C-alpha positions as CSV (number, residue, x, y, z in Angstrom):
1,M,130.1,101.8,99.7
2,A,127.9,99.3,100.8
3,E,127.0,96.4,98.1
4,E,123.7,95.8,99.7
5,V,121.3,97.2,101.7
6,R,121.2,96.6,105.7
7,R,117.7,95.5,106.5
8,D,116.7,96.9,109.9
9,R,114.6,94.3,111.6
10,Y,111.6,95.7,113.6
11,L,109.2,93.3,112.6
12,T,109.1,89.3,113.3
13,Q,109.1,87.0,110.0
14,E,105.5,86.3,110.9
15,E,104.3,90.1,111.2
16,R,106.2,90.7,107.7
17,T,104.3,87.6,106.3
18,R,101.0,89.1,107.7
19,L,101.6,92.6,106.2
20,L,102.5,91.3,102.7
21,E,99.1,89.2,102.9
22,I,97.5,92.6,103.7
23,A,99.0,94.3,100.9
24,R,98.0,91.6,98.3
25,T,94.8,90.9,99.4
26,G,93.8,95.0,99.7
27,I,94.8,95.1,95.9
28,E,93.0,92.0,95.0
29,M,89.9,92.9,96.8
30,R,90.0,96.4,94.7
31,L,90.7,94.8,91.4
32,R,87.8,92.4,91.8
33,M,85.5,95.4,93.0
34,L,85.0,93.5,96.3
35,P,84.2,95.4,99.4
36,I,87.4,96.3,101.3
37,Y,87.4,95.7,105.0
38,P,89.9,97.2,107.3
39,P,92.6,94.6,108.3
40,Q,92.4,93.2,111.7
41,C,95.8,93.2,113.6
42,D,95.8,93.7,117.3
43,T,99.7,92.2,118.0
44,G,101.8,94.9,119.2
45,S,104.0,95.9,116.1
46,L,101.4,95.9,113.5
47,T,99.2,98.0,115.6
48,A,102.4,100.5,115.8
49,K,102.1,103.8,114.1
50,R,105.1,103.9,111.4
51,G,105.9,105.4,108.5
52,V,105.5,103.0,105.2
53,F,106.4,102.8,101.7
54,V,104.9,100.1,99.4
55,S,106.7,99.4,95.8
56,L,105.2,97.1,93.1
57,H,107.4,95.4,90.8
58,K,106.6,93.6,87.6
59,N,109.2,91.5,85.7
60,G,111.8,93.5,87.6
61,H,110.9,96.8,86.7
62,L,109.1,99.5,89.1
63,R,105.2,99.4,88.8
64,G,104.1,101.5,91.4
65,C,105.4,103.1,94.8
66,I,103.7,105.1,97.3
67,G,104.4,105.6,100.9
68,C,103.9,108.2,104.0
69,I,106.6,109.2,106.4
70,E,104.6,109.3,109.1
71,S,101.1,107.6,110.0
72,N,98.4,108.2,112.7
73,Q,97.2,104.6,111.7
74,P,98.0,101.1,112.9
75,L,100.7,99.8,110.7
76,S,98.5,97.1,109.2
77,M,96.1,99.7,108.0
78,T,98.9,102.0,106.7
79,V,100.2,99.0,104.5
80,H,96.9,98.3,103.3
81,E,96.3,101.9,102.1
82,M,99.8,102.4,100.7
83,A,99.6,99.0,98.8
84,C,96.5,100.1,97.2
85,A,97.9,103.6,96.2
86,A,100.9,102.2,94.6
87,A,98.8,100.1,92.6
88,F,96.0,102.2,91.5
89,D,97.3,106.0,92.4
90,D,100.7,106.4,91.3
91,P,100.6,109.5,88.9
92,R,103.6,107.8,87.2
93,F,101.7,104.5,86.2
94,P,98.1,103.6,84.8
95,P,96.3,101.6,87.7
96,L,97.1,98.1,87.7
97,D,94.9,95.6,85.9
98,S,94.0,92.1,87.1
99,D,96.4,90.6,84.1
100,E,99.2,92.1,86.1
101,L,98.5,90.6,89.5
102,S,100.0,87.0,88.8
103,G,103.7,87.5,89.4
104,L,103.4,91.1,91.0
105,D,106.5,91.5,93.6
106,I,105.3,93.7,96.4
107,E,108.0,95.3,98.7
108,V,107.2,96.9,101.9
109,S,109.5,99.4,103.7
110,V,108.8,100.1,107.3
111,L,110.4,103.2,108.3
112,S,112.1,104.4,111.5
113,P,111.6,107.7,112.8
114,L,113.2,110.5,111.1
115,Q,116.7,111.8,112.7
116,E,118.0,115.1,111.4
117,V,121.8,115.2,110.4
118,R,124.5,118.1,110.6
119,H,126.7,116.6,108.5
120,E,126.9,114.5,105.2
121,D,129.2,112.2,106.9
122,E,126.5,110.8,109.4
123,I,124.9,109.2,106.0
124,E,125.7,105.6,105.4
125,V,124.8,104.3,101.9
126,G,123.0,101.0,102.2
127,V,121.9,101.7,105.7
128,H,120.1,105.1,105.7
129,G,117.2,106.4,103.3
130,L,117.2,110.4,102.8
131,Y,114.4,112.9,103.2
132,I,115.6,116.8,102.2
133,V,113.4,119.6,103.2
134,N,113.7,123.1,101.8
135,G,110.9,125.2,102.2
136,Y,107.9,123.7,100.6
137,Y,110.2,121.1,98.7
138,R,110.4,117.9,100.0
139,G,112.0,114.8,98.5
140,L,112.7,111.1,99.8
141,L,114.6,108.3,98.7
142,L,114.6,104.9,100.2
143,P,117.9,103.0,101.3
144,Q,117.5,100.5,98.6
145,V,117.7,103.2,95.8
146,A,121.0,104.3,96.4
147,V,122.0,100.6,96.4
148,E,120.4,99.8,93.1
149,H,121.9,102.7,91.4
150,K,125.2,102.1,92.6
151,W,125.4,105.5,94.1
152,D,128.1,107.3,96.3
153,R,126.7,109.5,99.4
154,E,126.9,112.5,97.0
155,T,125.3,111.5,94.2
156,F,122.5,109.9,96.9
157,L,122.1,113.4,98.3
158,E,122.0,115.1,94.5
159,A,119.3,112.7,93.2
160,T,117.1,113.1,96.4
161,C,117.2,117.0,96.0
162,H,116.5,116.3,92.5
163,K,113.4,114.2,93.6
164,A,112.5,117.0,95.9
165,G,112.4,119.7,92.8
166,L,115.5,121.3,93.7
167,P,118.6,122.0,92.3
168,S,121.4,119.2,92.8
169,N,123.7,120.9,95.1
170,A,120.8,122.4,97.4
171,W,121.8,119.9,100.3
172,R,124.8,122.1,100.6
173,T,122.7,125.1,100.9
174,Q,121.5,126.8,104.2
175,G,117.6,126.5,104.8
176,T,118.0,122.8,103.6
177,K,117.7,120.0,106.1
178,I,118.6,116.7,105.7
179,F,116.7,113.6,107.5
180,I,118.1,110.0,107.4
181,F,116.0,106.9,108.4
182,T,116.4,103.1,108.2
183,A,113.9,100.7,107.1
184,D,112.8,97.2,107.8
185,I,112.4,95.9,104.0
186,F,110.9,92.7,103.1
187,S,109.0,91.4,99.9
188,S,106.9,88.6,98.3
């Protein structure tokens, strides 16, 4: 099992820095109840239409995480929207307040397109995230989750089924589709 996440690189360091600025500025503007203007980015990668998850951490603990698998908007706008959603709309947490902004860590995961797998041996812990679908049930876990919890492949599959609201062994059943993806993961 991998000890750390392989962080695929789709973006330059400058683009990563810009996306983290967009995420933090969006959250700050909403906290201050100021008008929020769409981020203006016209460089190639920041206009790409990619899935994104934004995770917020405070003192090493998850404080919010929201994302989308695909987007019809430029990456810069998707990061902005997911950052605000993670801060204020994650149903697991109360909305972020201004006292929490100091020391808030923002992690952005830009996803590759999904790829369906036919056999679990195609899944590499520390490289792939998982998306499991069975009818209306859907669950996604980012690549870093399995590594943080020190899961093996089977436990990762079971946890993703659980996230989807399925029995833990549903990944073995007919009608369940398993997709993998990689991510460009960066944080402030």
